[in-house]
N, C-alpha and C positions, 0 to 999 in steps of 0.2 A: 065204605071201608077203603076201596081202592084210591079214592080221592084223598083220604086222610094219609094213607101210606105215601102217596105221591108228594103230598105237601111236606110231610116229614122228611122225605128223601131230599127234596129240593132245599129245605131249610138246612139239612145236614151238609149238603154240597155247598150251599152258600156260606155256611159257617166255616167249613174247611177252607173255602176259597179266601174268606176274610182273614182267617188265621194265617194262611199261607202268605197272603199279601202283607199282613202286619209284620211277620217275621222277615220277609224279603225286604220290606221298607226299612225295618230297624237294622237289618244286616248291612244294607247299603249305607244308611246314615252312620253306622258305627265305623265304617271303613273308608269313608270319603272325607278328605280334609276340606275345611271351609274355604281356605285360601292357600293353594299350593305354593305361592311365592312369598308367603309371609316370613318375617324374621323372628328369631327367638326373643322372648320377653321374660323378665323375671317375675314370677308370681308367688306370693306368699300365702300359705295356709296357716292361720293363727292357731295357737293352742286352744282346743275346746270349741273351735268353729264347727257349726252344724253343716251337714251336707247341702242344705238349701242355701245357706249363705255362700258356701264355696261355689255352688253352681251359678248363683246370681253374679258373683264377682268375676268368675271365668267368662260368663257371657258378656258382661260389661266391658271386658278387655278385648272382646271380639275374637275369642279363641274358638267359638263354635256358634252355630245358629240353632234355633229350636231347643231351648233349655228343657222343655217338658220331655222331649225325646231323650235328651242327655240323662235326665233323672231316671227315666224308664230303663234306659240301657244300663245304668249303674245298678239299679235294683235287680234287674234281670241277671246281671253278672255277680251280684252280691258284693259290689264294690262300695256301695253308699255308706257302709258301716266301717270301712277299712281305710279311709283316706287318712294319711299321716301328715302331721304338721311339719312345716319347714318351707324353705325357699326352693322353687323349682324353675327350671328353664323350659318354657313351653312355647308353642307356636301354633298358629292357625294352619300351618302346613302339616301339622300332625292331625291324624284322624281322632274323633272323639274317643275311640277305643284306646288309642295310644296315649292320649292325655290321661284317661282314667288309670291305665296301667302304670303310668309314671307316678301318679299321685298315690297309688296304692303301694308301689315298690319302695317308697321312701328314699329314692335316689335324688337327694336334694342337691342344690347347688353348693359346691365347695369353694372355699376361699384359699388362695395360695399364700403360704407363709414361708418365706425364705430367710434363714438365719445364717449369716456369714460366720466363718471360723474366727474365733477370737473376740466375739461379742461378749460383753458382760451381761449379767442378769438384768441390770437396769436397762441396757440397750435392747435386750430381747423383749422385755416388758413393753417398752415404747414401740417396738416393731409390731408386737402382737396387737397393741391398741390401734396403730395406724393402719393395720390390715383390716380393721373393722370387726375384730373377733371379740375381745373382752378388754375392759379397762386395765391399764398398766398396773394400777394399785392392786387390783384383784389378782392379777397374775403373780405379782411380787409376794402377796400374802400366801398364795398357794405354794410358791417355791420356798417359803420359809415356814410352812406349816409342819410342826414337829410330828403330828400324827401321820400326815401324808408321807413325810420323809421316812419314818419308821416303817410304814406299810410297804414302801418301795425297797426296803432293805439296804438303804444307803446310809453310811455312817458319816454324817456331816451335819453341821448346824443349819445350813441352807443348801440349796441345790446349785449354787455357783459351781461351774465346772462339769456338771452332769446333765446340762440341758444341751443335748447334742446338736451341733450346727448342721442343718440339712434343710431340705424343702419338704414342707408338710401341707396337707390339705384338710381343712376343717369346715364344718357347716356353720352358718350364722347361729348365734346363740350359744356356742360352745363356751364352757366356763374354764377358768384357770385350773380348776381341779381336774379337768379333762385334758387340757393341753399339756400340762406339766408331765403327767405319767407317760404320754406318747413320746415326749422328748427323752425322758430317762430310759424308756424301753429301748429306744434307738441307741442310746449310749451303751446299754448292756449288750445289745446285739453286736456292737463294734468291739467292745472290750471283752474279748474271748477268754475262755478259761486258760489257754496257754499264756496269755498276757498276765493273768493273775499269778501263774507259776513263775514267770519271768520276774515279776515284781518281787516275789518272795526270794528269788535267787539274788536280787540286788539288795536284799534286806530292807525293802521299802514296802509300805502298804499301798493299796490301790489309791487311797486318798493322797499319799505322797506323790505318786506317779501323775495323778491328775493335776495336782498343784504344780509340779515341775513342768508338765506339758503346757499348762496355761501360760507359764512364764516364757517358755520356748516359743509358743504361738505369738505372744505379744512382741517378742524380740526379733522375730524372723521377718525379713523383707523378701529375700529370695528363697524359694522352697528348698533348693538343694543344700542350703546351709543349716537346716534344722538339726541333723546329726552332729554337726560341728559345734553349734551353739550348745547342744545338749552335753557334748563332751566337756566343754568349759565348766558348766555347772556341776557335772558329776566330779570332775577333777577338783574343783574348789570344795565341794562337800567332803570329799575324801581327806583333803588336807585341812579340814576344819576352818577354811577361809569363809568369810562372809560372801554372800552371792553378789551384793552390790549391783543390783539391777533396777534401773529407773522405773519400769512399769509397776513393780511392786510398791514403790514409794507413792506413785501417782494413785494407785488403787486405794491406799490408806488415807488419802487426803479428801475429806468431804468437799463436794462441790469444787473440784479442781478446776482452775481457770485457764489451764493450758500452758502456764509458765512455771517450769520446775526450777526452783531456786536452791542456792547453797543452804539456806536456812531449812528448806524442806528436807534436804538430804540429811541434815543433822537432827531433825526433830524426831524423837522416838514415837513410833506407832507399832502396832502388832505386825504391820506389813512392810516396815522400812528395813530392807535387807542390807542397808549400809550400817544399821545399828544392831539389829538382831542377828543371831547366828542361825545357820541352817535355813530350812524352808519356812515361809510364812505359814500361818495357821490353816490356810485353805487356798483354793484356786483363786486367781484374779481375773479369770475369763473362762470361756467355754471352748476348749481345744477340739480340733478335728482329729481324724484318725492318724494323719501323718505326724502331727505333733506328739500324740500319745505314743506312737511307735518310736519316734526319736527319743523320747524320754526313757523308753525301755531298752532301746538299742542304740546308745550313743556311738559316734565314731571313736576309734581308738586314737587318741592324740595326747599330747602333753600341754595343750593349750590351757592357759589360765585367764586370759584376757581377750576381749574383742572390742573394737570400736567401729562405729559406722563410717563408711566411706562416702555417705550421702548419695549413694546411687542404688540403694536397697541392699547392697552387700556389705560385708565387714572385713576388717583386717584382724587376723588372729595372731596372738603372741603367746610365747611361753614364759616370758619374764617381764617385770615391770619396766625395765629400761627400754625394751623394744616397744612395749605398749605406749609409753610416754612419747616415743618418737612418732608412733602412728597417730596419737592424739594431736600432736603438733602439726603433722602433715595433713590429716584429713579434717580435723575439727578447727584448729587454729590457723591452718594454712601457712604454717611456718616451716622452713627447712631446718 
């Protein structure tokens, strides 16, 4: 009996020692990087990939040793069923535990997307594609999707003007239907309620303001001139004068070749403000906050004309005689 008890005790002690060693070894494995000096690499977990496949691929990239221990650690932590698809930045300088926690967190690699002020919808679509996010055609379809536009609460036929220029970060595989709402959400956060009130005071809709701001954005070379340029357009609108602004004409020309001609200025289109009265039917670009603010709060002037000095600034005039003088001086270089 004593011998049996002794044997059982020894077995129990041995088992406890083995369990202790197992947990100690697994704990050490979990927290020690394979290669402390390793650089970050991009690793992708595909949609629907099993944990066994993910483990093999991680091991093949040299991110850890002993894949069986890695699987055991994942199962012990309950992570083997929680790995999320996407691109991750990982390194063998990370411990196996840190690698697993990253894969479970869903903190995927994000791609930077910077949209400059004054870009058109077409330019934004091309930028989205070049950033490796989604095809330009897909983005353009989303920006003109009636159901999406209605769901966003924007009263326009497409989202030209409402795709706010800013820097965004998106994961690989993002769709146009996901990118577009992020941009319009940023627009709404900038166009505050007091700006809507101001638009009403001017007897203009939000769409009118965005349209005017887009023209101001395209006409502005020097930032300080935005309120002055705005004042010219507001003054002309009050006097029922045509806006006569080249960027609107250009916007209305399909596949514009960069050469604006007299014939172009005389050809009727919905956007040719040398022909139509008032504002065009919608924005011609996507304005930033300063252009929107200038459209809402123009400088108080009597200016009705401006002409480029070819140094990013303009000469402003209150009458056609002075304007023609400025044209001769700065455009024709005649005294």
